[in-house]
C-alpha positions as CSV (number, residue, x, y, z in Angstrom):
1,M,21.9,33.0,-4.0
2,H,19.3,30.2,-3.8
3,D,19.1,27.4,-6.4
4,L,15.3,27.8,-6.8
5,I,12.5,30.1,-5.6
6,I,8.9,29.1,-6.2
7,R,7.0,32.4,-6.0
8,N,3.4,33.3,-5.3
9,A,2.3,29.8,-4.3
10,L,-0.5,29.0,-1.8
11,L,1.8,27.6,0.9
12,L,0.4,24.6,2.9
13,D,3.0,23.8,5.6
14,G,1.9,20.3,6.4
15,L,1.1,21.1,10.0
16,G,-2.5,22.2,9.3
17,S,-1.9,25.9,9.5
18,A,-4.1,28.2,7.5
19,P,-2.6,28.5,3.9
20,K,-1.1,31.7,2.8
21,V,0.4,33.0,-0.4
22,G,4.2,33.3,-0.4
23,D,7.5,32.2,-1.8
24,L,9.7,29.2,-0.9
25,A,13.4,29.0,-1.6
26,V,15.5,25.8,-2.1
27,T,19.3,25.5,-2.0
28,E,20.8,22.1,-2.8
29,E,18.6,19.6,-0.8
30,K,17.1,21.9,1.8
31,I,14.4,24.5,2.1
32,T,16.3,27.7,2.7
33,G,13.6,30.4,3.0
34,I,9.9,30.9,3.3
35,G,8.0,34.2,3.0
36,R,8.6,37.2,0.8
37,N,11.7,39.0,-0.5
38,L,13.9,35.9,-0.4
39,G,16.5,37.4,-2.7
40,T,17.8,36.0,-6.0
41,S,17.9,32.4,-7.3
42,K,19.3,30.5,-10.3
43,L,15.8,29.4,-11.2
44,S,12.5,31.0,-10.5
45,I,9.0,29.5,-10.9
46,D,5.9,31.7,-10.9
47,A,3.3,29.5,-9.1
48,S,0.4,32.0,-9.1
49,G,-2.8,30.1,-8.7
50,L,-1.0,26.9,-7.6
51,A,-0.5,25.4,-4.2
52,L,2.8,24.1,-2.7
53,M,2.9,21.5,0.0
54,P,5.4,19.0,1.4
55,G,5.7,15.8,-0.8
56,I,3.3,13.0,0.1
57,I,4.6,10.3,2.5
58,D,3.1,7.0,1.3
59,N,3.4,4.9,4.4
60,H,2.0,1.7,2.9
61,T,3.7,0.5,-0.3
62,H,5.1,-2.8,-1.6
63,Y,7.9,-1.5,-3.9
64,D,10.4,-4.0,-2.4
65,A,10.9,-6.0,-5.6
66,Q,10.0,-3.3,-8.1
67,L,12.7,-1.0,-6.9
68,T,15.4,-3.5,-7.9
69,W,14.4,-3.0,-11.6
70,D,12.6,0.4,-11.4
71,P,14.4,2.8,-9.1
72,L,11.9,5.5,-10.1
73,A,9.1,3.7,-8.3
74,S,6.6,4.3,-11.1
75,P,3.9,5.6,-11.0
76,S,4.4,7.1,-7.5
77,S,7.1,9.4,-8.6
78,S,4.7,11.3,-10.8
79,L,1.8,11.3,-8.3
80,G,3.3,13.6,-5.7
81,V,4.9,10.9,-3.5
82,T,8.4,11.8,-2.3
83,T,8.8,9.2,0.5
84,A,7.7,5.6,0.3
85,V,7.7,3.1,3.2
86,I,8.2,-0.5,1.9
87,G,7.9,-3.9,3.5
88,N,4.4,-3.5,4.7
89,C,2.5,-6.5,6.0
90,G,5.9,-8.2,6.4
91,F,6.0,-9.1,2.6
92,T,9.6,-8.3,1.7
93,I,12.4,-9.8,-0.4
94,A,15.1,-9.6,2.4
95,P,16.4,-11.5,4.1
96,C,16.5,-14.3,1.6
97,R,18.8,-17.2,1.1
98,P,19.8,-17.8,-2.5
99,D,18.0,-21.2,-2.5
100,D,14.8,-19.5,-1.3
101,R,14.5,-16.8,-3.9
102,D,12.0,-18.5,-6.1
103,L,9.9,-19.5,-3.0
104,I,9.8,-15.8,-1.9
105,L,8.8,-14.7,-5.4
106,R,6.1,-17.4,-5.8
107,N,4.6,-16.2,-2.5
108,L,4.5,-12.6,-3.9
109,T,2.7,-13.7,-7.0
110,Q,-0.3,-14.8,-4.9
111,V,-0.4,-12.3,-2.0
112,E,0.6,-9.2,-4.0
113,G,-0.9,-10.1,-7.4
114,M,2.3,-10.1,-9.5
115,A,3.1,-12.5,-12.4
116,I,5.9,-14.9,-11.6
117,E,7.4,-14.2,-15.0
118,V,7.6,-10.5,-14.2
119,L,9.3,-11.1,-10.8
120,R,11.8,-13.6,-12.1
121,A,12.8,-11.4,-15.0
122,G,13.0,-8.2,-13.0
123,T,14.1,-8.8,-9.5
124,R,17.9,-8.3,-8.9
125,W,19.4,-10.3,-6.1
126,D,22.5,-8.4,-5.1
127,F,21.8,-9.0,-1.4
128,E,20.9,-11.6,1.1
129,S,20.4,-9.8,4.4
130,V,18.3,-6.7,5.3
131,P,21.4,-4.5,5.6
132,E,22.6,-5.8,2.3
133,F,19.3,-4.9,0.7
134,F,19.4,-1.4,2.0
135,S,23.0,-1.0,0.8
136,M,22.1,-2.3,-2.7
137,L,19.3,0.3,-3.0
138,E,21.8,3.0,-2.0
139,R,24.3,1.8,-4.6
140,Q,21.7,1.6,-7.3
141,G,20.0,4.8,-6.4
142,V,16.3,5.6,-5.9
143,A,14.2,8.5,-7.1
144,L,12.1,8.7,-3.9
145,N,13.1,8.5,-0.3
146,V,12.7,5.0,0.8
147,A,12.2,3.5,4.3
148,G,11.9,-0.2,4.9
149,F,10.3,-2.5,7.4
150,V,11.9,-5.8,8.5
151,G,9.3,-8.2,7.1
152,H,8.1,-11.1,9.3
153,S,7.3,-13.6,6.5
154,S,10.7,-13.2,4.9
155,V,12.4,-13.5,8.3
156,R,10.4,-16.6,9.1
157,T,11.3,-18.2,5.7
158,Y,14.9,-17.4,6.2
159,V,14.9,-19.3,9.5
160,M,12.4,-22.0,8.8
161,G,12.6,-22.5,5.0
162,E,9.6,-24.5,3.6
163,E,8.3,-25.1,7.1
164,A,7.6,-21.4,7.6
165,P,4.0,-21.5,6.4
166,K,3.2,-24.8,8.0
167,R,3.8,-24.7,11.8
168,A,4.6,-22.7,14.9
169,A,8.3,-21.9,15.4
170,T,10.4,-23.5,18.1
171,G,12.0,-21.4,20.8
172,A,15.4,-21.7,19.1
173,E,13.9,-20.5,15.8
174,I,12.3,-17.5,17.4
175,L,15.6,-16.5,18.9
176,K,17.2,-16.7,15.4
177,M,14.4,-14.5,14.1
178,K,15.0,-12.0,16.9
179,D,18.6,-11.7,15.9
180,I,17.6,-11.0,12.3
181,V,15.0,-8.3,13.3
182,L,17.6,-6.6,15.5
183,E,20.2,-6.7,12.7
184,G,17.7,-5.0,10.4
185,M,16.8,-2.4,13.0
186,R,20.5,-1.7,13.6
187,A,20.9,-1.2,9.8
188,G,18.1,1.4,9.8
189,A,14.8,-0.3,9.3
190,I,11.8,1.8,10.2
191,G,10.2,-1.0,12.2
192,F,8.8,-4.5,12.0
193,A,5.8,-5.5,9.9
194,T,3.6,-8.6,9.8
195,S,0.2,-9.9,8.8
196,T,-2.4,-12.2,10.3
197,S,-5.0,-11.6,7.6
198,P,-6.8,-14.6,6.1
199,N,-6.7,-12.8,2.8
200,H,-2.9,-13.2,2.7
201,N,-2.1,-16.4,1.1
202,G,1.1,-17.5,-0.7
203,H,1.8,-19.8,-3.6
204,G,-0.8,-22.6,-3.9
205,G,-3.0,-21.1,-1.3
206,I,-0.8,-21.8,1.7
207,P,-0.9,-19.1,4.4
208,M,1.8,-16.5,4.3
209,P,4.4,-17.5,6.9
210,S,3.6,-14.8,9.4
211,R,0.1,-16.2,9.8
212,L,1.6,-19.2,11.6
213,A,3.2,-17.2,14.3
214,D,1.9,-17.6,17.8
215,D,1.5,-14.9,20.4
216,H,4.9,-15.7,22.0
217,E,6.7,-15.2,18.6
218,L,4.9,-11.9,18.0
219,R,5.7,-10.6,21.5
220,T,9.4,-11.5,21.1
221,L,9.8,-9.9,17.7
222,V,7.9,-6.8,18.5
223,G,10.0,-6.6,21.7
224,C,13.0,-6.0,19.4
225,L,11.7,-2.5,18.9
226,K,11.9,-1.9,22.7
227,E,15.5,-3.2,22.6
228,A,16.3,-1.0,19.6
229,G,14.7,2.0,21.3
230,R,12.7,3.1,18.2
231,G,10.6,1.8,15.3
232,V,7.0,1.2,14.5
233,F,5.1,-2.1,14.6
234,M,2.8,-2.5,11.6
235,L,0.3,-5.3,11.4
236,T,-2.4,-6.2,8.9
237,K,-4.8,-8.0,11.1
238,G,-7.2,-10.9,10.7
239,G,-10.4,-11.2,12.7
240,Q,-8.7,-13.4,15.2
241,T,-6.2,-10.7,16.1
242,K,-7.8,-8.4,18.7
243,V,-7.0,-4.7,19.2
244,E,-6.6,-5.5,22.9
245,F,-3.7,-7.8,22.1
246,L,-2.1,-5.1,20.0
247,E,-2.5,-2.7,22.8
248,E,-0.6,-5.1,25.0
249,L,2.2,-5.2,22.4
250,A,2.3,-1.4,22.4
251,A,2.5,-1.3,26.2
252,D,5.2,-4.0,26.4
253,S,7.4,-2.5,23.6
254,G,6.6,1.2,24.3
255,R,6.4,1.7,20.5
256,P,3.6,2.9,18.1
257,V,1.4,0.3,16.5
258,V,-0.2,0.8,13.1
259,V,-3.3,-1.4,12.7
260,A,-4.3,-2.2,9.1
261,A,-6.4,-2.5,7.1
262,L,-9.4,-0.7,8.4
263,L,-11.9,-0.5,5.5
264,H,-15.6,0.0,5.7
265,N,-17.8,-3.0,4.9
266,N,-21.4,-2.3,4.0
267,T,-22.5,-5.7,5.4
268,N,-20.9,-5.0,8.7
269,P,-21.0,-1.2,8.8
270,R,-19.9,-0.7,12.4
271,G,-17.0,-3.1,12.4
272,V,-14.4,-0.6,11.4
273,F,-15.7,1.9,13.8
274,D,-15.6,-0.6,16.6
275,D,-11.9,-1.1,16.0
276,L,-11.3,2.7,15.8
277,E,-13.1,3.1,19.2
278,K,-10.9,0.5,20.7
279,I,-7.9,2.3,19.3
280,T,-9.1,5.5,20.8
281,A,-9.5,3.9,24.1
282,A,-6.0,2.5,23.9
283,N,-4.7,6.0,23.3
284,T,-6.5,7.4,26.3
285,R,-4.4,4.8,28.3
286,G,-1.2,6.2,26.8
287,R,-0.7,3.6,24.0
288,K,0.1,4.8,20.6
289,L,-2.2,2.9,18.3
290,H,-3.2,4.2,14.8
291,G,-5.8,2.8,12.5
292,A,-4.6,2.6,8.9
293,I,-7.5,3.6,6.6
294,S,-7.9,4.3,2.9
295,C,-9.4,7.3,1.2
296,C,-10.1,5.2,-1.9
297,A,-12.9,2.8,-2.6
298,L,-11.4,-0.7,-2.9
299,T,-12.1,-1.7,-6.5
300,M,-10.4,-4.8,-8.0
301,D,-10.1,-5.9,-11.6
302,F,-9.7,-9.7,-11.8
303,T,-10.2,-12.8,-13.8
304,L,-10.9,-16.3,-12.5
305,H,-7.3,-17.2,-13.3
306,S,-6.3,-15.3,-10.2
307,P,-9.5,-14.2,-8.2
308,Y,-7.9,-12.5,-5.2
309,T,-11.3,-11.1,-4.5
310,F,-12.5,-14.5,-3.3
311,E,-9.3,-16.1,-2.1
312,G,-9.9,-15.1,1.5
313,L,-13.0,-17.3,1.7
314,A,-12.4,-20.5,3.6
315,A,-14.5,-22.4,1.1
316,W,-12.3,-21.1,-1.8
317,K,-9.1,-22.5,-0.3
318,P,-9.4,-26.0,-1.6
319,V,-9.0,-24.8,-5.2
320,L,-6.1,-22.4,-4.5
321,S,-3.5,-25.1,-5.1
322,L,-5.1,-26.4,-8.3
323,S,-4.4,-25.4,-11.9
324,G,-5.4,-26.3,-15.4
325,E,-8.2,-28.7,-15.9
326,K,-8.3,-29.7,-12.2
327,Y,-9.0,-26.1,-11.3
328,R,-11.7,-25.7,-14.0
329,S,-13.4,-28.9,-12.9
330,A,-13.4,-27.7,-9.3
331,L,-15.1,-24.4,-10.3
332,K,-17.8,-26.5,-11.9
333,D,-18.3,-28.7,-8.9
334,R,-21.7,-28.2,-7.2
335,A,-20.4,-29.0,-3.7
336,F,-17.7,-26.4,-4.1
337,R,-20.1,-23.8,-5.3
338,G,-22.6,-24.6,-2.5
339,A,-19.9,-24.1,0.1
340,V,-18.8,-20.8,-1.3
341,R,-22.4,-19.6,-1.6
342,A,-23.1,-20.6,2.0
343,E,-20.1,-18.7,3.3
344,I,-20.9,-15.6,1.3
345,N,-24.5,-15.7,2.4
346,G,-23.5,-16.4,6.0
347,P,-22.7,-13.9,8.8
348,P,-20.7,-10.9,7.5
349,V,-17.0,-10.7,8.4
350,A,-15.5,-7.3,8.7
351,T,-12.1,-8.3,7.3
352,R,-13.5,-10.2,4.3
353,L,-13.1,-8.7,0.9
354,F,-16.3,-10.0,-0.7
355,N,-19.6,-10.2,1.1
356,G,-22.1,-11.0,-1.5
357,E,-22.7,-7.6,-3.0
358,W,-23.2,-8.9,-6.6
359,D,-24.6,-5.6,-7.7
360,K,-21.1,-4.2,-7.3
361,V,-19.4,-6.8,-9.4
362,Y,-19.2,-5.8,-13.1
363,V,-18.4,-7.7,-16.3
364,E,-15.6,-5.5,-17.7
365,N,-14.6,-7.3,-20.8
366,V,-15.5,-10.6,-22.4
367,G,-13.7,-12.7,-24.9
368,R,-16.5,-14.1,-27.1
369,P,-18.8,-12.0,-29.3
370,E,-22.0,-13.8,-28.0
371,N,-21.2,-12.5,-24.5
372,R,-20.7,-8.8,-25.4
373,K,-24.3,-8.1,-24.1
374,W,-23.0,-8.6,-20.6
375,Q,-20.2,-6.1,-20.8
376,Q,-20.7,-3.3,-18.2
377,Q,-23.5,-5.2,-16.7
378,T,-23.4,-6.3,-13.1
379,V,-23.3,-10.0,-12.2
380,A,-26.5,-9.3,-10.3
381,E,-28.1,-8.1,-13.6
382,M,-26.7,-11.0,-15.5
383,A,-28.1,-13.4,-13.0
384,R,-31.6,-11.9,-13.1
385,A,-31.6,-12.0,-16.9
386,T,-30.5,-15.7,-17.0
387,G,-32.4,-16.9,-14.0
388,A,-29.2,-18.2,-12.4
389,D,-27.7,-17.7,-9.0
390,P,-25.1,-14.8,-9.2
391,L,-22.2,-17.1,-8.2
392,D,-23.2,-19.6,-10.9
393,A,-23.7,-16.9,-13.5
394,M,-20.2,-15.5,-12.9
395,L,-18.5,-18.9,-12.8
396,D,-20.3,-20.2,-15.9
397,L,-19.5,-17.2,-17.9
398,A,-15.8,-17.3,-16.9
399,I,-15.5,-21.1,-17.6
400,A,-17.1,-20.6,-21.0
401,E,-14.4,-18.1,-21.9
402,D,-11.5,-20.2,-20.6
403,L,-11.4,-17.9,-17.5
404,D,-10.4,-14.9,-19.5
405,T,-13.5,-12.8,-18.7
406,E,-12.5,-9.6,-16.9
407,F,-14.5,-8.6,-13.9
408,S,-14.4,-5.5,-11.7
409,A,-15.6,-5.5,-8.1
410,L,-16.3,-2.6,-5.8
411,L,-15.5,-4.3,-2.6
412,L,-15.0,-2.0,0.4
413,N,-15.1,1.7,1.3
414,S,-18.0,2.4,-1.1
415,D,-20.1,4.3,1.5
416,E,-18.6,7.8,1.3
417,S,-20.3,9.1,4.4
418,A,-18.7,6.3,6.4
419,V,-15.3,6.9,4.8
420,G,-15.6,10.6,5.5
421,E,-16.2,9.8,9.2
422,M,-13.1,7.6,9.1
423,L,-11.0,10.3,7.5
424,R,-11.9,12.8,10.3
425,H,-11.2,10.3,13.0
426,P,-8.4,11.6,15.3
427,H,-6.6,8.2,15.4
428,S,-6.9,7.2,11.8
429,L,-3.8,7.2,9.4
430,V,-4.5,7.8,5.7
431,S,-2.7,4.8,4.2
432,L,-3.1,1.6,2.3
433,S,-2.1,2.7,-1.2
434,D,-0.5,-0.8,-1.8
435,A,1.6,0.9,-4.5
436,G,3.9,-1.7,-6.1
437,A,1.5,-4.6,-5.4
438,H,-1.7,-6.0,-6.9
439,L,-0.5,-4.6,-10.2
440,T,-3.2,-6.3,-12.3
441,L,-6.0,-5.8,-9.8
442,F,-5.9,-2.1,-8.9
443,N,-3.6,0.9,-8.4
444,D,-4.2,3.4,-5.6
445,A,-0.7,5.0,-5.8
446,G,-2.5,8.3,-6.5
447,F,-4.3,8.1,-3.1
448,G,-2.9,11.5,-2.0
449,L,-4.2,13.3,-5.2
450,H,-7.5,11.6,-4.8
451,L,-7.7,12.9,-1.2
452,L,-7.0,16.5,-2.3
453,G,-9.3,16.4,-5.3
454,H,-12.3,14.2,-4.3
455,W,-12.5,14.6,-0.6
456,V,-11.4,18.2,-0.3
457,R,-12.5,20.0,-3.4
458,D,-15.4,17.8,-4.6
459,L,-17.0,16.8,-1.4
460,G,-15.7,19.3,1.2
461,I,-15.2,16.6,3.8
462,L,-11.8,18.1,4.8
463,K,-10.2,21.4,4.6
464,L,-7.2,21.5,2.2
465,E,-4.7,22.2,5.0
466,D,-6.1,19.3,7.1
467,A,-5.9,16.9,4.2
468,V,-2.3,17.9,3.5
469,H,-1.4,17.3,7.1
470,K,-2.8,13.8,6.9
471,I,-0.4,12.8,4.1
472,T,2.7,14.7,5.2
473,A,3.5,15.8,8.7
474,H,1.1,13.3,10.3
475,P,2.8,10.1,8.9
476,A,6.2,11.7,9.4
477,S,5.4,12.1,13.1
478,I,4.0,8.6,13.6
479,F,6.9,6.9,11.8
480,G,9.6,9.2,13.3
481,I,10.8,10.5,9.9
482,P,12.9,13.6,10.8
483,K,12.9,16.9,8.9
484,R,10.4,15.8,6.2
485,G,6.7,16.4,5.8
486,V,6.8,20.1,6.7
487,L,7.5,23.3,4.9
488,K,10.2,24.7,7.2
489,T,13.6,26.2,6.7
490,G,16.2,23.6,7.1
491,Y,13.9,20.7,6.2
492,A,14.3,18.5,3.2
493,A,13.1,20.1,-0.1
494,D,10.5,17.4,-0.8
495,L,7.7,19.3,-2.5
496,L,4.5,19.0,-4.4
497,L,3.2,21.8,-6.6
498,F,-0.4,21.4,-7.8
499,D,-3.5,23.1,-9.0
500,P,-6.2,22.9,-6.3
501,A,-8.9,23.4,-8.9
502,T,-8.0,20.3,-10.9
503,V,-5.9,18.0,-8.8
504,N,-6.9,14.4,-8.8
505,R,-5.9,11.0,-10.1
506,G,-7.0,10.1,-13.6
507,A,-8.9,7.1,-14.8
508,K,-7.2,3.7,-14.6
509,K,-5.6,2.3,-17.7
510,R,-3.7,-0.9,-18.4
511,V,-0.1,-0.6,-19.7
512,Q,2.5,-3.2,-20.7
513,D,5.7,-1.9,-19.3
514,L,6.8,-4.5,-16.8
515,P,9.7,-7.0,-17.2
516,A,8.9,-9.9,-19.5
517,G,6.1,-7.9,-21.1
518,G,3.9,-7.9,-18.0
519,T,0.9,-5.6,-17.8
520,R,-0.4,-3.5,-14.9
521,L,-3.0,-0.9,-14.0
522,I,-1.9,2.8,-13.5
523,T,-3.7,6.1,-12.9
524,P,-2.1,9.3,-14.2
525,A,-1.7,12.4,-12.2
526,I,-4.1,15.4,-12.8
527,G,-3.2,18.9,-11.8
528,V,0.4,18.1,-10.7
529,H,2.9,20.8,-11.8
530,G,6.0,19.7,-10.0
531,V,7.4,17.1,-7.7
532,W,10.8,17.6,-6.0
533,V,12.8,15.1,-4.0
534,N,15.7,16.6,-1.9
535,G,15.6,19.7,-4.1
536,V,15.6,17.8,-7.5
537,R,12.6,18.0,-9.7
538,I,11.5,14.5,-10.6
539,A,8.1,15.3,-12.2
540,D,6.3,18.1,-13.9
541,E,2.9,18.6,-15.6
542,R,3.8,16.0,-18.2
543,G,4.7,13.3,-15.6
544,A,8.0,11.8,-14.5
545,R,10.9,13.6,-16.1
546,P,12.4,11.4,-18.8
547,E,16.0,12.3,-17.9
548,L,15.6,10.5,-14.6
549,S,15.6,7.1,-16.4
550,T,19.2,7.7,-17.6
551,S,20.4,9.6,-14.6
552,K,23.5,8.2,-12.8
553,R,22.6,10.0,-9.6
554,L,19.0,9.8,-8.5
555,P,17.9,12.3,-5.7
556,G,16.2,9.9,-3.3
557,R,17.7,8.6,0.0
558,V,17.4,5.3,1.7
559,L,16.3,6.6,5.1
560,R,18.0,4.9,8.0
561,E,17.7,7.3,10.9
562,F,14.5,7.9,12.7
563,L,13.3,9.6,15.8
564,S,13.0,7.5,18.9
């Protein structure tokens, strides 16, 4: 007798096969039957009119810190995600010496948009090394399956301390880093991750440590994957990092390379496609390069207290280390504003978040009654009405309200025809949810539901079976995750049951549920009827199941074994 049979569902196998109506049986953690006449079960669900697919594999999350206080990985556990890959961009919390804990957390406040009070109150430090971190998650339990990268910035900080974001490493330091990466790989890391993006700054505006690595350091650490015989190299690249160099790393290591973050920029519309063409050319030469793209428009909510939207600008960097009245004075400075304006109005940069599209920056909420007339107006409209330059209009409004004015900016991926082309590209990887990071800025944890609803049902850009493949079997294959991402007998019972007629993510809303009373943005699931991880139902049409929060045995696994 099976434990569960889901009957009469539209079965989407994850491999891109044509969907067909049938039944699926689960016993303990595995799929134990697919088809018809599967026998009896302890529990039966009639899924007529619903679709059943493998659970979503979210290959780009930042749940590293959150998992230590929230093993449910909210909100992903209610959004159809059954496997989350953490440690992307090399932003991890292990390894970490006890004396460096606050340094690591302060870096995350800047690069991942998290309040330091939240991180200090919530993060549990029952580990120092990467193996100890994985073991801690296993002891604690996780609701989702979790796989983790060895993160470059944390490794650098462990070896170099406060010097990590300031200089190149010595040969001896690189060898120490190599030992740590290999230790992490032996403990079951999914690969090695780093970032060279100028948008990635730590506390006080200093570069994240990985940005100081030279080519020799990168070659050595990526070479650890060759020595380990498996693993993926993941990099969020800045403009100075060329795809040709990443192809060399793929050739030298013999391992796949995931190149992030490929987002469409209206002011440089062919930039992302140039990178994808280079990735295609590399694949024709036998290199396994994949371009990490997003199916979501990149929209950020922000205040001038922490304007991540502009922090990648070189002209903004002088104010990143300032606070209080010194920061406010700098924002008023004409020379500062002139430098920022000149950079924004200068040549477009494909990897830059903001490129002067003021008609896509909205005033969301104001703090003073006299400014309510600007709510839901664009900065461009406000500037025209006041006769001011858009940058001056935004900064003047914010300063008048003690920087509490809330703005929303539609930054990248706003051209749906271009994003559709990216989604259909043979070497793109649907990715970049950033779940667990940028909590006050945006939340794309529901990217998979958005793909199924917006891009499949609403726009018809992809067939349903092809979209399912892109967020299940496809990432499982790239990352070497065995026996997940496919509906097949003997595979893990990681499942998503949904209504194709309504599936999507809901409107964003701000909730106050973080440690120390911190707030974040979330998007609720629409059309989800069930999520199972290793055969255990963790969510239904009402969201995450409440009994999970008190369960002593959560169903997720810390994944440590991957295909070579």
